[in-house]
C-alpha positions in Angstrom: -54.9 -123.7 26.6 -52.7 -123.5 23.6 -50.9 -126.5 22.6 -47.2 -126.2 23.8 -45.7 -127.5 20.8 -47.4 -125.3 18.6 -46.7 -122.3 20.5 -43.1 -122.8 19.6 -44.0 -123.8 16.2 -45.9 -120.4 15.9 -42.5 -118.5 16.1 -41.5 -120.8 13.3 -44.2 -119.5 11.2 -44.0 -115.9 12.2 -40.5 -115.9 11.1 -41.2 -116.6 7.5 -42.9 -112.6 7.4 -39.4 -111.4 9.0 -37.2 -109.5 6.5 -34.5 -111.5 6.0 -30.9 -109.6 6.5 -27.8 -110.2 5.9 -26.3 -111.1 9.1 -22.4 -111.6 9.5 -20.8 -112.0 12.6 -19.5 -108.8 14.8 -15.8 -110.0 13.4 -14.1 -112.7 11.1 -16.1 -115.0 8.8 -19.7 -114.1 7.6 -22.4 -116.1 9.7 -24.2 -117.4 6.6 -23.5 -118.3 2.9 -25.7 -117.3 0.0 -26.7 -119.8 -2.4 -28.1 -118.3 -5.8 -29.8 -119.7 -8.7 -28.8 -116.5 -10.8 -30.7 -117.4 -13.8 -33.9 -117.5 -12.2 -32.8 -114.8 -9.3 -33.6 -117.3 -6.7 -31.5 -117.0 -3.3 -31.7 -118.0 0.3 -29.0 -118.5 2.8 -27.7 -121.1 5.1 -25.3 -120.7 8.1 -21.8 -120.8 7.0 -21.2 -124.1 9.0 -23.2 -126.2 7.3 -22.0 -127.9 4.4 -23.2 -128.0 0.8 -24.4 -131.8 -0.1 -22.8 -134.2 -2.9 -24.7 -133.6 -6.1 -24.7 -137.3 -6.8 -26.4 -137.7 -3.1 -29.0 -135.1 -4.3 -29.5 -136.7 -7.8 -30.3 -139.9 -5.4 -32.8 -138.0 -3.5 -34.7 -136.3 -6.4 -35.2 -139.9 -8.0 -37.7 -140.5 -5.2 -39.9 -137.5 -6.0 -40.1 -139.2 -9.8 -43.9 -139.4 -9.7 -44.4 -136.5 -7.6 -44.9 -132.9 -9.3 -41.7 -131.8 -7.5 -39.9 -134.5 -9.6 -40.4 -135.8 -12.9 -44.1 -136.0 -13.2 -44.1 -132.5 -12.7 -41.5 -131.3 -15.2 -37.8 -130.7 -15.7 -35.5 -130.0 -12.9 -33.4 -126.6 -13.8 -31.4 -125.9 -10.7 -31.1 -128.0 -7.5 -28.9 -127.8 -4.4 -29.0 -129.1 -0.7 -27.3 -128.3 2.4 -26.8 -130.0 5.7 -25.7 -129.4 9.4 -23.3 -132.2 9.0 -20.3 -133.0 6.8 -21.7 -136.3 5.6 -25.7 -136.7 4.7 -27.1 -139.3 3.2 -29.2 -139.4 -0.1 -31.9 -140.8 2.1 -32.0 -137.9 4.7 -32.1 -135.2 2.5 -36.0 -135.5 2.7 -36.8 -136.9 6.1 -35.4 -138.5 8.8 -32.6 -136.5 9.5 -30.9 -136.0 12.9 -29.3 -132.8 11.7 -30.6 -129.6 9.4 -31.2 -130.3 6.1 -32.4 -127.9 3.3 -33.5 -129.1 -0.3 -34.2 -126.5 -2.6 -35.0 -126.8 -6.4 -36.3 -124.7 -9.4 -38.6 -126.3 -12.1 -40.2 -125.8 -15.2 -43.7 -127.4 -15.0 -45.1 -129.6 -17.7 -48.3 -128.0 -19.4 -50.7 -130.5 -18.1 -49.6 -129.2 -14.6 -50.0 -125.7 -14.9 -53.4 -125.7 -14.7 -53.6 -128.0 -11.7 -51.3 -126.5 -9.3 -53.2 -125.0 -6.8 -52.4 -123.8 -3.3 -54.0 -127.5 -1.9 -51.4 -129.0 -4.9 -48.3 -127.2 -3.5 -48.9 -128.0 0.1 -49.2 -131.9 -1.3 -46.5 -131.7 -3.1 -44.2 -133.7 -1.1 -46.0 -135.4 1.4 -50.0 -135.4 1.9 -51.1 -132.5 4.2 -54.5 -131.4 3.4 -57.2 -133.6 4.8 -58.0 -135.0 1.3 -54.8 -135.9 0.6 -54.5 -137.8 3.7 -57.5 -139.6 3.2 -56.3 -140.6 0.0 -53.0 -141.7 1.2 -54.5 -143.8 3.9 -56.9 -145.3 1.4 -54.1 -146.7 -0.9 -52.8 -148.5 2.3 -50.0 -146.0 3.0 -49.4 -146.2 6.4 -48.3 -142.3 7.7 -48.4 -141.8 11.3 -48.4 -138.8 13.7 -49.2 -136.2 10.8 -49.5 -132.6 12.9 -50.3 -129.4 11.1 -48.4 -126.9 12.8 -48.8 -123.5 10.5 -49.9 -122.5 7.2 -49.4 -119.5 5.0 -50.3 -118.2 1.6 -47.5 -116.1 0.2 -47.1 -113.4 -2.7 -44.6 -110.9 -3.3 -43.9 -108.1 -5.4 -42.5 -109.9 -8.1 -46.2 -111.5 -8.2 -44.8 -114.5 -7.1 -47.4 -116.6 -5.3 -47.3 -119.9 -3.1 -47.6 -121.4 0.1 -45.9 -122.3 3.4 -46.4 -125.4 5.4 -45.0 -126.2 8.6 -46.1 -130.0 9.8 -44.8 -133.0 11.2 -45.1 -136.8 10.3 -43.5 -139.8 12.7 -40.9 -141.3 10.8 -38.7 -144.3 12.2 -41.2 -143.9 15.4 -40.2 -140.4 16.2 -41.6 -137.0 14.9 -39.8 -135.3 12.0 -40.8 -131.7 11.4 -40.8 -130.2 7.8 -41.0 -126.2 6.8 -42.0 -126.4 3.3 -42.2 -123.5 1.0 -43.5 -123.6 -2.5 -44.2 -120.3 -5.1 -44.8 -120.1 -8.8 -44.3 -117.5 -11.0 -47.1 -115.2 -12.5 -47.3 -117.4 -15.9 -47.2 -120.4 -13.7 -44.6 -122.1 -15.8 -41.9 -122.2 -12.9 -42.0 -124.1 -9.5 -39.7 -122.9 -6.9 -39.4 -125.3 -3.7 -37.8 -125.0 -0.5 -37.5 -127.8 2.4 -35.7 -127.1 5.4 -36.6 -130.7 7.8 -35.1 -132.8 10.8 -36.5 -134.6 13.4 -38.3 -132.6 15.8 -36.0 -132.5 18.7 -33.2 -131.2 16.0 -35.6 -128.7 14.7 -36.3 -127.1 17.9 -32.6 -126.8 19.1 -32.0 -125.4 15.6 -34.9 -122.9 15.4 -33.3 -119.8 15.1 -31.0 -121.1 12.1 -34.4 -122.7 10.4 -36.3 -119.7 10.9 -33.4 -117.7 9.2 -33.3 -120.0 6.1 -36.8 -120.3 5.5 -37.3 -116.7 5.8 -34.4 -115.7 3.6 -35.7 -117.8 0.4 -36.4 -115.3 -2.3 -38.0 -115.4 -5.7 -37.8 -112.9 -8.3 -38.1 -115.1 -11.5 -36.3 -114.5 -14.6 
């Protein structure tokens, strides 16, 4: 019998292969706001009711990524944005432990030393240990990571020769499951890293499933 949570999350993963349309409401204001880094031709959409997160809070959250390849250890950040389904998100909830849907996106110039190491597994483990080897290493280092569940893993390519992964998974954060939808892409030259993370607590994620699918599936990278 299929795990009930896995059946629900299967729909989330399946949403990543759907064509992202520019849905507008029948009348009135657009249903979605389009977000773009025009330099690198990177786009995604968020519900128009979501709020852009203050740049200072985004910077504070990025400090937590200093040792990650998604932060200073991986190279220089060129562009980043965050949006949340709340008017006043904190920096601490941009990467996990949010009661409302939050999306964080970034474009990064990768260090030369990283380019040869950027395997699909490195992408999967970019923010949190997801692969068995990374989870074993984290446990051996004394990190207390509980409640891991892999929901879905997909290799991604597009017509612009971008390649990468999408990983949907859970970890317990603050005593309750937090759900993460992570997309990581790189360009054909493996010089740029493109990241989109949508996350919130599991109950929130399921309640906002259609919106989160729309955000994640709209992530489009053409490159510069």
